[in-house]
Each structure stands twice: as structure tokens, then as C-alpha cells.
C-alpha positions, 0 to 999 in steps of 0.5 A, a space after each residue: 090443521 096440517 103443518 103447511 097451513 101454519 108453517 109458510 116454509 113447509 108450504 113453499 117446500 111442498 109446492 116447490 117439490 110437487 111442481 118440480 116432480 109432477 106439475 112441470 112434467 105434465 105441462 111439458 107433455 104439450 109445451 116446453 118450458 125454456 128461457 123463451 117462456 113467459 109464465 103467469 101464475 094466478 093465485 101464486 100464494 107464497 111462490 113455491 109453485 112458480 119458482 121451478 119455472 124460473 129455474 128452467 129459464 122462464 120469465 115469471 109473474 106471480 099475482 095474488 090478492 093476499 098481500 101477506 102471501 106476496 110479502 112472504 114470496 118477495 122475502 123468500 125469493 129476493 135474490 131471484 127477483 133481482 134477476 128481473 125474471 121473477 116478480 110477485 105482486 098483489 094484482 087482480 088479473 081481471 082489472 082492465 089495466 092488467 088486461 091491457 098491459 098483458 094482452 097477448 103476453 103469456 105462453 102459459 098461465 098456471 092456476 094450481 088449486 085456484 079455480 075452485 075458489 073463483 066465482 063466475 068461473 066461465 066468465 073468468 076463463 073467457 077473460 084469460 083468453 086475452 092474456 095468452 099468446 097465440 098457441 098459449 096454454 093454461 094449466 089447472 090443478 084442482 080437487 073435484 068438489 065431491 072428493 073426500 076433502 073437496 070442501 078444503 075442510 083440512 084447513 079446520 083447526 079442530 081435529 074432528 072437522 079437519 079429518 072427517 071426509 065428505 061432510 062438506 056435501 051436507 046441506 049448507 045449514 047442517 054443514 055450518 052447524 057442525 063447524 060451529 058446534 066443533 068450535 071452528 072460528 067464523 073466518 074459517 067457516 066463511 072460507 069453507 062456505 065460499 068453497 061450497 059456493 065455488 067448488 067444481 066437478 070434473 064434468 062442470 069444469 070440462 063443460 065451462 072450458 068448452 063453452 068459454 071457447 077452449 079445447 082440452 090438450 091433456 088431462 090426468 086424474 089422480 086417485 092419490 093426489 101427487 102432493 100427498 107424497 109430500 104431505 102424507 108420504 103417499 105415492 101418487 096413483 092415477 085414477 083407475 081407468 074403469 072408475 074414471 070412465 063413470 061420469 059423476 061417480 068418478 068425482 068421489 074418488 078423484 082427489 086431484 085433476 090436472 088439465 092443460 087447455 088452449 084456445 080453439 
């Protein structure tokens, strides 16, 4: 298990640095973040991704289903919250009350390391349309399922199961057996099984984006995920163009994909 999985301050620090140096510059290729921007982050966790948008003047709302994460975000950013431009709350964006309250409200919606945890992803994207202003965009950052740690096995407690690549691609029963034999707890195993159900490839992501009525504005694939700079000291590296041109195979060596999309 990596430090950020049990140290909330380290998690927030890494998220903040990665967003400032890589996520916002990518988004700003197609949309300027300013004091006129209204931003929603879905699955905001402890708030480290959203804070840099607030610092650029945006009005920001972070939502997450994990109440403890929202508590930490509210404690960490209590001073900023007093300004009225930053808010963290435990809400479900699919609830009719949320959808009605925020119809046509946001210039930007952020899903950083979130889409790979969501069931019924295409239907979920369709629901997000209602929340966007005309011309609004959605940013996604996610690890393709077939990459070495696309199963999120780095959350495992045991050294072997947390550092072994690709074994999440084994049949479900074998994967579960390995985790149990290694001594992983049932909550961890269940979380990993959920990701196995919802993990998403580059090709499937682009397919459901189109079918949900969106168009891709920008995309970048990384051989070395930008956040590895803060986790492991590895400098980010974009995917080689030749490998990136090979459908399906590219998933195995692409550790992170960035996209911005908008309604057609």
C-alpha cells in the first residue's frame, strides 16, 4: 500500500500538485479557467484536485459519496470555504433534486480517477449533459483497465499483491483466490472486484462518449502517468505515437488517459 492510501495529507498534496502542473494545463488547451468559471468535481475525495481551480478564481463544488472524505475536505479547506466560492458536500449527481438544482449550471465537470469506478457508464454520461452550460466541457483522467495496475491493486495491504502487475486481468475466481491466499481483507477484495466490473479501456471510453452524444475535444495518453512524478519521482512521458496507434495493444502500456469532451 502506498503512503497516500493511509495518509490523507499526502493524498491531498499529490492531487493538488498533479492538478496544478498537468490537469489544468491540459484543460486550458480548450477552456480558460477564470473567475467566470463554475466547476463541478464528481468523486472529489478529500478535495486536492478542486483546490487549484478555486485558486484560479473559479466557483467550485465538490461532491462525493464518501462522507469521511468530505469531512476531511471541509476541515482542510475551511478558510477557503468561508469565501463562498468553494463547497464540498456528500451528494449523488444522479439524484433528481441535484439534477434539477444544477441544470445548465457548470462550465466544467471534472472526473479524475472516477469513471473506472462507475457502473452503467454510458447512461451516466448522458445524465451529465443536463448539468453543463452550453459549450461546457467534461474532463476525464483514468487508467485504462488493461494497463499494469488498471485493477487498482496498489491499494492492497500485502507487498506482493500491491506490486504485482497485470494479474487483475486473470479470470475473476483466480484473481479473488490470489488475493485471499495473500491475506487481503474482504473489503479490499470487494473493492477490487468492483473495479474489475467497471474498468474501462481507451476504445470503450471513446465508444460510449460518442454514443452518449459527446465529441472529443482533446486527448492525451501517457506511458508514465503524470502523478507518478509525485508518487515515485518518475517524470511524465506521453505515449509513443506508434504504440498509441495500435488499438487494444496500446491499453497495456498506457498508464493514464486524459480527455476533454463536449456535447455535439
